C-alpha positions in Angstrom: -20.1 -16.3 -3.5 -19.4 -16.5 -7.2 -15.6 -15.7 -7.6 -12.8 -17.0 -5.0 -12.3 -15.0 -2.0 -9.5 -12.6 -2.6 -6.6 -13.3 -0.3 -3.8 -10.9 0.6 -0.7 -12.1 2.9 0.9 -8.9 4.2 4.4 -8.0 5.8 6.4 -10.6 4.0 10.4 -10.3 4.4 12.0 -13.1 3.1 12.1 -15.4 0.1 10.3 -18.3 2.1 7.7 -16.0 3.0 7.1 -15.0 -0.7 7.3 -18.4 -2.0 4.9 -19.7 0.9 2.4 -17.2 -0.1 2.6 -17.8 -3.9 2.3 -21.7 -3.5 -0.6 -21.3 -1.2 -2.7 -19.6 -3.6 -2.7 -16.0 -2.4 -3.9 -13.4 -4.6 -1.6 -10.4 -3.3 1.4 -10.0 -1.1 2.1 -7.2 1.1 5.5 -5.5 1.5 5.5 -2.9 4.6 7.6 0.2 4.1 6.6 1.8 7.4 8.0 1.6 10.7 7.1 -2.1 11.6 8.8 -5.4 12.7 8.1 -6.3 9.1 9.5 -3.4 7.4 11.5 -4.0 4.3 13.4 -1.5 2.1 12.8 -1.0 -1.5 15.7 -2.9 -2.7 14.5 -6.0 -0.8 11.1 -5.7 -2.0 12.2 -5.3 -5.6 14.2 -8.5 -5.1 11.3 -10.4 -3.4 8.8 -8.9 -6.0 11.0 -10.3 -8.9 10.0 -14.1 -7.5 6.1 -13.4 -7.7 4.2 -14.3 -10.9 2.2 -11.9 -12.9 -1.2 -13.0 -11.6 -0.1 -12.2 -8.2 -0.4 -8.7 -7.0 2.7 -7.0 -5.2 1.5 -4.2 -2.6 3.6 -1.6 -1.0 1.9 -0.8 2.4 2.6 2.9 3.6 1.1 4.8 6.8 1.3 8.6 6.9 4.5 8.9 4.8 4.7 12.1 2.2 3.2 11.4 -1.1 6.4 12.1 -2.8 8.1 9.5 -0.5 5.5 7.0 -1.4 5.7 7.4 -5.1 9.5 7.1 -4.9 9.4 3.8 -3.0 6.9 2.4 -5.0 8.7 3.1 -8.2 12.0 1.6 -6.8 10.5 -1.4 -5.4 8.4 -2.1 -8.5 5.3 -2.9 -6.6 2.0 -3.3 -8.7 -0.2 -1.7 -6.1 -0.2 1.1 -3.1 -1.8 0.6 -0.1 -2.2 3.7 2.1 -3.2 3.9 5.9 -3.3 7.3 7.8 -4.8 10.7 6.9 -4.4 10.7 3.1 -7.0 12.4 1.1 -9.1 11.7 -2.1 -6.7 14.3 -4.1 -3.6 12.0 -3.2 -5.3 8.8 -4.5 -5.9 11.0 -7.7 -2.3 12.1 -7.6 -1.2 8.3 -7.5 -3.3 7.1 -10.1 -1.4 8.5 -12.8 1.3 6.1 -11.5 -0.7 3.4 -12.8 -0.8 1.7 -9.4 -3.8 -0.3 -8.0 -4.7 1.9 -5.3 -5.8 0.2 -1.6 -7.2 2.7 0.8 -6.9 1.3 4.8 -9.7 2.5 6.9 -10.5 1.6 10.4 -14.0 0.3 11.1 -15.9 2.8 13.4 -19.0 4.5 13.8 -19.4 5.1 10.6 -18.6 2.4 7.6 -16.2 3.5 4.8 -17.4 2.4 1.7 -15.0 1.4 -1.4 -14.2 3.9 -3.9 -15.1 7.1 -1.9 -11.3 8.1 -2.3 -11.1 7.0 -5.8 -9.7 3.7 -4.6 -9.7 0.3 -6.3 -10.0 -1.7 -2.8 -10.9 -0.7 0.6 -9.0 -2.6 3.3 -11.5 -2.5 6.5 -9.2 -3.0 9.6 -10.2 -3.5 13.4 -11.4 -0.2 15.3 -7.8 -0.3 16.8 -5.7 -0.9 13.4 -2.8 -3.1 13.5 -3.5 -4.5 17.1 -4.1 -8.1 15.8 -7.1 -8.2 17.8 -10.6 -9.9 16.7 -13.5 -7.6 16.4 -17.3 -8.0 15.6 -17.2 -8.6 11.9 -20.9 -9.4 11.9 -21.2 -5.6 12.4 -20.1 -5.2 8.6 -22.7 -4.5 5.8 -21.1 -7.2 3.5 -19.8 -6.6 0.0 -22.2 -4.5 -2.4 -22.1 -5.6 -5.8 -19.0 -4.7 -7.4 -17.4 -3.4 -4.3 -14.0 -4.7 -3.5 -13.1 -4.6 0.0 -11.2 -6.6 2.4 -11.6 -7.5 5.9 -8.4 -7.3 8.0 -7.7 -7.4 11.9 -7.4 -10.2 14.2 -7.7 -13.0 11.3 -5.8 -16.3 11.7 -6.3 -19.6 10.5 -8.8 -20.9 13.3 -11.2 -18.0 13.0 -10.9 -16.8 9.1 -13.9 -19.0 7.8 -16.2 -17.6 10.7 -15.2 -14.0 9.9 -16.0 -14.6 6.1 -19.3 -15.9 7.0 -20.2 -13.0 9.3 -18.7 -9.9 7.3 -19.3 -11.6 3.4 -16.1 -9.7 2.5 -14.7 -9.3 -1.0 -11.6 -10.5 0.1 -9.3 -10.8 3.3 -5.7 -9.5 4.6 -3.8 -11.1 7.3 -0.2 -10.3 8.6 0.2 -11.4 12.4 -2.2 -14.1 12.3 0.2 -16.2 10.3 3.3 -15.4 12.1 5.6 -17.8 14.4 6.8 -14.7 16.4 6.3 -10.7 15.8 7.3 -10.2 12.4 8.4 -13.8 11.4 6.0 -15.6 9.1 5.4 -19.2 9.4 4.7 -20.9 6.1 2.4 -23.7 7.2 0.2 -20.9 8.9 0.1 -19.2 5.4 -1.3 -22.4 3.7 -3.7 -23.0 6.6 -5.1 -19.6 6.4 -5.5 -19.4 2.6 -7.2 -23.0 2.7 -9.4 -22.0 5.7 -10.1 -18.5 4.0 -11.5 -20.2 1.0 -13.4 -23.0 2.8 -16.6 -21.0 3.4 -16.2 -18.9 -0.1 
């Protein structure tokens, strides 16, 4: 596969979470700013993000928040990337581009397959047909990454199935949240380590 698989661990809330993800070798960590058991505020994300080395991307995750709020929270928290879920348009991505953030568009896999870059985003996160459900789905229906296309597979991934998913879908990267939790919204450092190791075992 050439370069190592990109791994993003999302929904981190504590110093322990962040340190575990960084030490496990994650390429990106996500802070959720939308309504969720994993939600943190901008000040918490700024404090946690200060622990993250330069080479690891910090991502602010938003769903259907007004663009002005997205920009304000992203600036206050100091995240280096913005991930948008919901009814955002290409113009919204263009507007955020001026802020200097890496832009990630989240979309659900459906009858048509979104392609990375259609909205001017840097990365495309492809979630299960029912986003956020944490349910595994038929990864083999994915077309695989085209040359230079940076898309992340998400939805129902866990340490015990991520290697199979990577082999089936051939993504550029993977994203996990509930699959590395001891209970809803509470991360398990050991599962984070297992996930990163398993994800890259087929790469």
